[in-house]
C-alpha positions in Angstrom: -21.6 14.9 -24.5 -18.8 15.5 -22.0 -15.2 15.0 -23.0 -11.8 14.3 -21.6 -8.8 16.6 -21.7 -5.2 15.6 -22.0 -3.0 17.8 -19.7 0.6 17.8 -18.8 2.1 18.0 -15.3 3.0 21.7 -16.1 -0.6 22.6 -16.7 -1.8 20.7 -13.6 0.7 22.7 -11.6 -1.2 25.9 -12.6 -4.4 24.6 -10.9 -5.3 26.4 -7.7 -4.7 24.5 -4.6 -7.8 23.9 -2.5 -5.8 23.9 0.6 -3.1 26.2 1.8 0.5 25.2 1.0 2.1 23.6 4.0 -1.3 23.1 5.6 -2.0 20.1 7.8 -3.5 16.9 6.5 -6.8 17.6 8.3 -6.9 21.0 6.6 -6.3 19.4 3.2 -9.0 16.9 3.7 -11.5 19.4 5.0 -10.8 21.8 2.1 -11.4 19.1 -0.5 -13.7 20.5 -3.1 -16.6 18.8 -4.8 -16.7 20.8 -8.0 -15.3 17.9 -10.0 -17.0 15.1 -8.0 -18.2 13.3 -11.2 -14.9 13.7 -13.0 -12.1 11.2 -13.5 -8.3 11.7 -13.7 -6.2 8.9 -15.2 -2.4 9.2 -14.6 -0.8 7.5 -17.6 2.4 5.5 -17.7 5.6 7.2 -18.8 5.5 7.5 -22.6 1.9 8.8 -22.7 -0.6 8.4 -25.5 0.5 7.0 -28.8 2.0 3.8 -27.4 -0.5 1.6 -29.1 -0.6 -0.4 -25.9 -1.0 0.3 -22.2 -1.9 4.0 -22.2 -3.9 3.9 -25.5 -5.9 0.9 -24.1 -6.8 2.9 -21.0 -8.0 5.9 -23.2 -10.3 3.5 -25.2 -12.0 2.4 -21.9 -12.2 5.9 -20.7 -13.9 7.1 -24.0 -16.4 4.4 -23.6 -17.3 5.6 -20.1 -17.4 9.3 -21.2 -19.9 8.2 -23.9 -22.0 6.1 -21.5 -22.1 8.4 -18.4 -21.3 11.9 -19.7 -18.4 12.3 -17.3 -15.5 14.7 -17.7 -11.9 13.9 -17.0 -8.1 14.5 -17.6 -5.4 12.2 -18.7 -2.1 13.2 -17.0 1.4 12.1 -17.8 4.0 12.6 -15.0 7.0 14.3 -16.4 9.1 13.3 -13.3 8.4 11.1 -10.4 9.4 13.9 -8.0 6.4 15.9 -9.2 4.0 13.2 -8.6 2.9 13.9 -5.0 2.1 17.6 -5.9 -0.1 16.9 -8.8 -1.9 13.9 -7.3 -2.8 16.1 -4.3 -3.8 19.0 -6.6 -6.2 16.7 -8.5 -7.7 15.4 -5.3 -8.0 18.9 -3.8 -9.8 20.0 -7.0 -12.4 17.4 -6.1 -11.9 14.7 -8.7 -14.2 11.8 -7.7 -11.9 9.1 -9.1 -8.1 9.0 -9.8 -6.7 6.0 -11.5 -3.0 5.6 -11.5 -1.5 3.5 -14.3 2.1 4.4 -13.6 3.6 1.9 -11.1 6.5 4.3 -10.4 4.3 6.8 -8.5 1.9 4.4 -6.7 3.4 5.1 -3.4 2.5 8.8 -3.7 -1.1 7.9 -4.6 -1.3 5.6 -1.5 0.1 8.3 0.7 -2.4 10.9 -0.5 -5.5 8.7 -0.3 -6.1 9.0 3.5 -6.1 12.8 3.2 -8.9 12.8 0.6 -11.6 10.6 1.8 -14.2 12.0 -0.8 -11.9 10.8 -3.7 -11.6 7.2 -4.8 -8.0 6.2 -5.8 -7.2 3.2 -7.9 -3.6 1.9 -8.2 -2.8 -0.9 -10.7 0.2 -2.8 -9.5 -0.6 -4.8 -6.4 1.9 -7.6 -5.9 -0.2 -9.9 -3.7 -3.9 -10.8 -3.9 -6.4 -9.9 -1.2 -8.6 -7.1 0.0 -7.2 -3.5 0.7 -7.1 -1.6 4.0 -8.8 1.8 3.0 -12.3 2.2 1.6 -11.2 4.8 -0.9 -8.0 3.1 -2.0 -8.7 0.4 -4.5 -5.9 -2.1 -5.3 -6.9 -4.6 -7.9 -4.6 -7.6 -8.2 -3.6 -8.5 -11.8 -2.1 -12.0 -12.4 0.7 -10.7 -14.6 2.7 -13.8 -13.8 0.2 -15.8 -15.8 0.6 -13.5 -18.7 4.3 -13.8 -18.5 4.2 -17.6 -18.5 2.1 -17.7 -21.6 4.5 -15.3 -23.3 7.4 -17.4 -22.2 5.6 -20.6 -23.3 4.8 -19.2 -26.8 8.4 -18.0 -27.2 10.0 -21.3 -26.2 7.7 -23.4 -28.3 8.3 -21.3 -31.5 12.0 -21.3 -30.9 12.5 -25.0 -30.1 14.3 -26.9 -32.8 11.8 -29.2 -34.7 9.0 -26.7 -34.1 9.8 -24.5 -37.2 6.8 -22.6 -38.4 8.4 -20.0 -40.7 11.7 -21.3 -42.1 13.4 -17.9 -42.5 13.1 -17.2 -38.8 14.4 -20.5 -37.5 17.8 -20.5 -35.7 19.6 -23.4 -34.2 19.0 -23.9 -30.5 16.4 -22.1 -28.4 17.2 -18.6 -27.2 14.5 -16.2 -26.1 14.7 -12.8 -24.5 12.7 -10.1 -22.7 13.5 -6.5 -22.9 12.6 -4.2 -20.0 13.2 -0.6 -19.2 15.5 -0.8 -16.2 15.8 -2.9 -13.2 12.6 -3.5 -11.3 11.2 -5.9 -8.7 8.6 -6.8 -11.4 11.4 -8.2 -13.6 11.8 -11.0 -11.1 8.2 -12.1 -11.6 8.7 -12.3 -15.4 12.1 -14.0 -15.0 10.6 -16.6 -12.7 7.7 -17.3 -15.1 10.3 -17.9 -18.0 12.3 -20.1 -15.8 9.2 -22.2 -15.0 8.3 -22.4 -18.7 11.8 -23.5 -19.6 11.6 -26.4 -17.2 8.1 -27.3 -18.5 8.8 -27.1 -22.2 12.5 -27.1 -23.0 15.2 -27.5 -20.3 17.9 -26.6 -22.9 16.4 -23.2 -23.7 18.4 -20.1 -23.0 16.7 -17.1 -21.5 18.1 -13.5 -21.6 16.7 -10.8 -19.5 17.8 -7.4 -20.9 16.9 -4.4 -18.7 18.8 -1.8 -20.7 15.7 -0.8 -22.8 14.0 2.6 -22.6 10.3 3.6 -22.6 10.8 6.3 -25.3 14.2 5.9 -26.8 13.4 4.0 -30.0 16.9 4.2 -31.5 18.4 2.6 -28.4 15.7 -0.1 -28.3 16.3 -1.0 -31.9 20.0 -1.3 -31.4 19.5 -3.5 -28.3 17.1 -5.7 -30.3 19.5 -6.1 -33.3 22.3 -7.1 -30.9 20.2 -9.7 -29.3 19.2 -11.2 -32.6 22.6 -10.9 -34.5 25.0 -11.5 -31.7 23.2 -13.7 -29.2 21.2 -15.8 -31.5 17.9 -14.7 -30.0 14.9 -16.0 -31.9 12.0 -14.4 -30.1 11.8 -11.1 -28.1 9.1 -10.0 -25.8 9.6 -6.2 -25.6 7.8 -5.4 -22.4 8.5 -1.6 -22.5 5.4 0.1 -23.6 5.9 2.7 -26.3 9.5 1.8 -26.7 8.4 -1.7 -27.9 7.4 -0.4 -31.4 11.0 -0.1 -32.7 11.8 -3.6 -31.4 9.1 -5.1 -33.6 10.6 -3.3 -36.6 14.0 -4.7 -35.7 12.7 -8.2 -35.4 10.9 -7.9 -38.7 14.1 -6.6 -40.5 16.3 -9.3 -38.9 14.1 -12.4 -39.3 13.2 -12.9 -35.7 9.9 -13.2 -33.9 8.4 -10.6 -31.5 5.6 -10.6 -28.9 3.4 -7.6 -28.3 2.6 -6.0 -25.0 -0.5 -5.0 -23.1 -3.1 -4.8 -26.1 -3.4 -6.8 -29.3 -0.4 -5.6 -31.4 -0.2 -8.5 -33.7 -1.0 -6.5 -36.8 1.8 -4.0 -36.2 4.3 -6.3 -37.9 2.3 -9.1 -39.4 4.3 -12.3 -39.9 6.7 -11.3 -37.1 4.4 -10.9 -34.1 3.7 -14.4 -32.7 1.1 -13.0 -30.2 0.7 -10.3 -27.7 0.9 -10.4 -23.9 -2.3 -8.8 -22.8 -2.6 -6.4 -19.8 -6.0 -5.1 -20.8 -6.2 -1.5 -19.4 -9.4 -1.0 -21.4 -11.3 -3.6 -19.4 -9.6 -2.4 -16.1 -10.6 1.2 -16.6 -14.1 0.3 -17.7 -14.6 -2.0 -14.7 -13.3 0.6 -12.1 -15.5 3.4 -13.6 -18.5 1.2 -13.8 -18.2 0.2 -10.2 -17.6 3.8 -9.2 -20.7 5.0 -11.0 -22.8 2.3 -9.4 -21.4 3.2 -6.0 -19.9 -0.3 -5.3 -16.2 0.6 -5.7 -14.7 -0.2 -2.3 -11.1 -0.7 -1.4 -12.0 -3.1 1.4 -13.2 -5.6 -1.3 -10.9 -7.9 -3.2 -10.5 -7.4 -7.0 -8.6 -10.3 -8.7 -8.0 -10.3 -12.5 -6.6 -13.6 -13.8 -6.8 -15.3 -17.2 -10.5 -16.0 -16.9 -11.3 -12.3 -16.8 -9.6 -11.5 -20.0 -7.5 -8.8 -18.3 -4.3 -10.9 -18.8 -3.5 -13.5 -21.3 -2.3 -13.7 -25.0 -4.1 -13.2 -28.3 -5.3 -16.1 -30.4 -2.3 -16.0 -32.9 -4.7 -15.7 -35.8 -2.5 -13.1 -37.5 0.7 -15.1 -37.4 -1.3 -18.1 -38.7 -1.7 -16.4 -42.0 2.0 -16.5 -42.6 2.6 -20.1 -41.3 4.5 -22.4 -43.6 4.4 -25.5 -41.4 0.8 -25.8 -40.3 1.5 -29.2 -38.5 4.0 -27.6 -36.2 1.8 -24.5 -35.7 -1.3 -26.5 -34.9 0.6 -28.6 -32.3 2.0 -25.4 -30.6 -1.4 -23.8 -30.6 -3.0 -26.9 -29.1 -0.4 -27.0 -26.3 -0.9 -23.4 -25.5 -4.7 -23.8 -25.4 -4.3 -26.9 -23.1 -2.2 -24.9 -20.6 -4.6 -21.9 -20.7 -7.4 -24.3 -19.7 -5.3 -26.0 -17.1 -4.3 -22.6 -15.5 -7.9 -21.4 -15.4 -9.1 -24.7 -13.9 -6.3 -24.7 -11.3 -4.7 -27.8 -12.7 -1.5 -26.0 -13.4 -0.3 -23.2 -11.1 2.0 -20.6 -12.5 4.8 -19.7 -10.1 4.4 -16.3 -8.5 7.6 -14.7 -7.3 5.6 -12.4 -4.9 3.5 -15.1 -3.2 6.7 -17.2 -2.7 8.5 -14.7 -0.5 10.3 -13.2 -3.5 12.3 -16.3 -4.3 13.1 -16.9 -7.9 11.7 -20.0 -9.4 15.1 -21.6 -10.1 16.1 -21.1 -6.5 12.8 -22.6 -5.3 13.3 -25.5 -7.6 16.9 -26.0 -6.3 15.5 -26.2 -2.8 12.8 -28.6 -3.8 14.4 -31.0 -6.2 12.0 -33.2 -8.1 8.9 -31.5 -6.6 6.1 -30.3 -8.8 5.1 -26.8 -8.0 1.4 -27.2 -8.5 1.2 -30.2 -6.3 3.3 -28.5 -3.7 0.9 -25.5 -3.5 -2.1 -27.8 -3.4 -0.5 -29.6 -0.5 -0.2 -26.4 1.4 3.4 -25.6 0.7 5.0 -28.2 3.0 8.6 -27.7 4.2 
């Protein structure tokens, strides 16, 4: 059986270049080795393995493919964005047949390297708009993260709305929900817009807080932020969308009688009775699908790859864990039925989740202000009339 190897950027830097330093792009491409043509490199998101989420989910998928196909590979974590271009090109020059990038902060480096290494397939996960790609060896699947965000927002608002109390000790007056992120990002706008749409749909009086002061690995900081949100800002539900850094937020919610929502994989059992659900970004499925297509010879960047709710890549868990702690089953059943109804409507196209990127990067509240009284789903189906 083949196996994977976890390496750091420092170790990658000791690999021998297959092209001369400072050589031309054509020299780099022509010197590309094939010694590792059946090997896979996965570039992890900051925080690395042990996040019980995004990175660990990718490793699960990779392990499945190692077992099935006998491939070798490396899992790499970038210590600094500035080093990304060097180690991406080193991996490609070593002849790795497939390089999958999970870290959105270095996607531009991967895209820049792809034309120089036509014998390597590059996959970047973070495309903002659906549609086919432009290079055969650069695969850019589109993941409908706005749909995941909407379902997390929906669950948050429904659980926090007065009259929907499910567990008495966690109930607070009003409806205040929050998302924690690690720094400002264009992707925050997608999440914020999804929450704005959900507020309009389910509780116009709800208050939404977007906190971007979190950190991917600083657990003490994240715990302090979460405690402040709960104690001083009356937040009832926190979706900690910060990878490894989310784990301490769940503990803070459990200790301070608030709800939490997990991120990327099913984390509902990390704090049972506190975790409402988990917002799925299923890297296990994504890695498996990309490696399967690569092994079958069908992986092509000119094709379109679209992962929405119906694929299982994005979505939320079934809330079966929190159900074991429910005190008011009538309220819980009503909330669950409403969520299930909207999942079906989204999958059928009867309800369209607002996508900040497809709407020219306009926030939902701003779009709504410009289209008073207009239903977004009907507007899209009508061809987005002026």
